[in-house]
C-alpha positions in Angstrom: 136.3 134.2 109.3 136.0 131.3 107.0 135.0 131.3 102.9 131.5 130.2 102.9 129.9 128.9 98.5 127.4 126.7 98.7 125.4 125.5 101.4 123.3 121.4 101.2 120.7 121.7 103.3 118.3 118.2 103.9 114.7 118.0 103.6 112.5 116.1 106.0 113.2 117.2 109.5 115.3 119.8 108.7 113.6 122.1 105.9 110.7 120.1 106.0 108.2 118.2 109.0 107.0 115.4 109.2 103.3 116.6 109.4 100.6 115.0 107.8 102.3 111.0 108.0 99.2 109.6 109.2 97.5 110.5 106.9 100.1 109.6 103.9 100.4 106.4 105.5 96.5 105.3 104.8 96.7 105.9 101.5 99.1 103.1 101.2 96.9 101.5 102.9 93.7 101.2 101.2 96.0 101.5 97.5 97.8 98.1 99.0 94.1 96.2 100.3 92.9 96.8 96.6 95.8 95.2 95.3 95.5 92.0 98.4 91.6 92.1 97.6 92.0 91.0 94.2 94.6 89.4 94.5 91.7 87.9 96.9 94.5 87.5 100.0 92.7 87.7 103.5 94.4 90.1 105.8 93.1 92.6 109.0 94.7 95.8 110.2 97.9 94.0 112.2 99.1 92.7 108.9 100.3 96.1 107.2 101.2 97.2 110.7 103.4 94.2 111.0 104.1 94.9 106.6 105.5 98.6 107.1 107.2 97.1 110.2 108.9 94.6 108.5 110.0 97.0 104.9 111.3 99.9 107.4 113.5 97.7 109.0 114.6 95.9 105.9 114.7 99.5 103.9 117.4 100.8 107.5 119.4 97.4 106.8 119.5 98.8 102.9 120.8 102.0 104.2 122.9 101.4 106.4 124.4 98.6 104.9 124.7 99.6 101.6 124.7 103.7 102.1 121.4 103.2 99.6 117.8 104.0 100.0 115.3 101.1 98.0 113.4 102.3 95.1 110.2 103.0 95.4 109.5 99.9 93.5 111.4 98.4 95.3 109.3 98.5 99.0 106.2 97.8 96.7 108.1 94.5 95.4 108.5 94.1 99.1 105.1 94.3 100.2 103.3 92.5 97.5 105.6 90.0 98.3 105.1 89.8 102.4 101.9 88.7 101.6 102.6 86.4 99.8 101.5 88.0 96.7 103.7 86.7 92.6 104.3 91.0 91.8 102.3 91.7 88.3 103.8 95.0 87.0 99.8 96.8 87.8 99.8 96.0 90.7 103.1 97.6 91.6 103.1 100.4 88.9 100.1 100.8 90.7 101.6 100.9 94.0 104.7 102.1 93.6 102.2 105.5 92.2 100.5 105.4 95.2 103.9 105.7 97.7 105.0 108.5 94.9 102.4 111.1 94.9 101.8 110.1 98.5 103.8 114.0 99.5 101.9 115.7 96.5 98.5 114.4 97.9 99.6 115.6 102.2 102.4 117.3 101.3 104.2 118.1 104.8 105.0 121.5 106.2 107.4 124.0 106.3 109.2 123.9 109.9 109.8 127.6 111.8 111.8 130.2 109.2 113.2 128.2 107.6 111.1 130.5 103.9 112.8 133.3 105.7 115.7 131.7 106.1 116.3 130.9 103.2 115.1 133.6 101.4 118.2 136.0 103.5 120.7 133.1 102.4 119.9 132.4 98.7 121.3 135.8 98.9 124.8 135.4 100.0 126.0 131.7 99.0 125.1 128.9 96.4 121.8 126.3 98.3 121.5 123.2 97.7 119.6 120.0 98.9 121.6 116.8 99.5 118.3 113.9 100.7 118.0 110.7 101.2 114.5 109.0 100.4 111.8 106.6 101.7 108.4 105.7 99.8 108.6 109.4 97.9 111.4 109.7 94.8 112.6 113.1 94.4 110.6 114.7 91.2 107.9 114.2 93.8 109.9 115.9 96.7 110.4 119.3 94.3 107.1 119.0 93.7 106.4 120.0 98.1 108.9 122.3 97.5 107.3 123.9 94.4 104.7 123.7 96.3 105.8 125.8 99.1 107.4 128.7 96.4 111.0 128.3 97.7 112.0 126.1 95.0 112.9 128.4 92.9 116.4 129.1 95.9 118.1 125.8 95.0 120.5 125.4 92.7 121.0 121.6 92.0 120.1 118.6 93.8 121.4 114.9 94.9 118.2 112.7 95.9 119.4 108.7 96.7 116.6 108.1 94.5 118.3 109.8 91.6 121.2 109.1 92.3 122.0 105.7 92.8 123.3 106.6 96.4 122.6 107.6 100.1 124.0 109.9 102.8 127.0 109.2 104.2 128.6 107.9 101.5 130.8 110.9 99.4 128.7 110.5 95.9 125.5 112.0 97.4 128.2 115.4 98.8 129.7 116.0 95.6 127.1 115.2 92.6 126.3 118.7 94.1 130.3 120.9 93.3 129.8 119.4 90.4 127.0 120.4 89.2 128.3 123.6 90.7 131.3 123.8 89.8 132.9 124.9 93.0 135.3 123.4 95.9 133.6 121.4 98.6 136.2 122.8 100.8 133.8 126.2 100.6 131.0 123.8 101.5 128.2 123.7 104.5 125.6 120.9 105.0 122.7 121.0 107.3 121.1 117.9 108.5 118.9 116.5 111.3 120.2 112.7 111.4 124.3 112.3 112.5 124.7 108.7 110.7 123.7 110.2 107.5 124.5 114.6 107.1 127.1 114.6 110.2 129.2 111.9 108.9 129.2 112.3 105.8 129.6 116.1 106.4 132.6 115.0 108.2 134.2 112.6 106.1 134.4 114.5 104.0 136.2 117.7 106.1 133.3 119.7 105.9 132.0 122.5 108.7 128.9 120.6 109.8 125.2 121.8 111.2 122.9 119.4 113.6 119.6 120.9 113.3 117.5 119.8 116.5 114.4 122.2 116.1 112.4 119.0 114.6 113.3 115.6 116.2 111.3 112.8 115.7 111.5 109.5 117.2 112.9 108.2 113.6 115.3 110.2 114.0 116.1 110.5 117.6 117.2 106.7 117.3 120.1 107.9 114.7 121.6 109.8 117.4 125.4 108.6 117.8 127.8 110.2 120.9 130.5 110.5 118.2 129.9 112.0 115.7 130.4 115.6 116.2 128.7 118.4 114.2 130.8 121.7 113.7 127.4 123.2 115.4 124.2 122.3 116.6 121.3 124.3 115.6 117.4 124.2 117.3 116.1 127.3 115.1 116.8 127.8 111.0 117.3 131.6 112.8 120.5 130.8 114.8 121.3 128.3 112.1 121.4 131.9 110.3 122.8 134.1 113.0 125.8 131.3 113.5 126.6 131.8 109.3 127.0 134.7 109.2 128.5 135.6 112.6 131.5 132.6 111.7 131.6 132.7 106.8 131.9 134.9 104.7 131.0 134.7 100.9 132.7 134.1 98.4 
């Protein structure tokens, strides 16, 4: 059996679902509409659909070409400029606050058996989160973890808005091990996206688990059959079984 000291885990669609996304999107659109009305900009619902599609497209370009994620403030500016506004500090700050806090106001749900699994795993291994962020920065994601009473299971965090890099960049992983002062070799990463989670783990030659229990159209669109995880599991029960069948704590 392999020696294991650290397990790192993705946030979205691995620990938590993307439930509540429609409500969070509505909060964003209401806030954007308020700003546009103040700027005397005319718009309709299709304009919003196009605008948020464009910002997602740009986000993905930055994500994969620069190995970073847009800051929430950048997203706010992009949307205002899309509608022809000259972004002011006030409008940028307002949108950024609403976009950031939507996940706290409408928190996503834990995926099945996450809490039970973390309780078991945290007794033998150090746990960390490595997550790429979009509208919701790391500070707000920590609040969601606290809301679900699982924050205390984690010893360290690598959120892309805080580190300045996103998976699969090696630094996104390395900051966790620098904090814990434990070797990367004795680690395992769990995540749901091959192009970020699994590719990042593979580049560091560490084992990985592809979590397939909560597929979404977005994550499915990022599949890559050339990227192979060490294991693939459709439930957290299976993940725990795989870990204790193949690893022993240091």
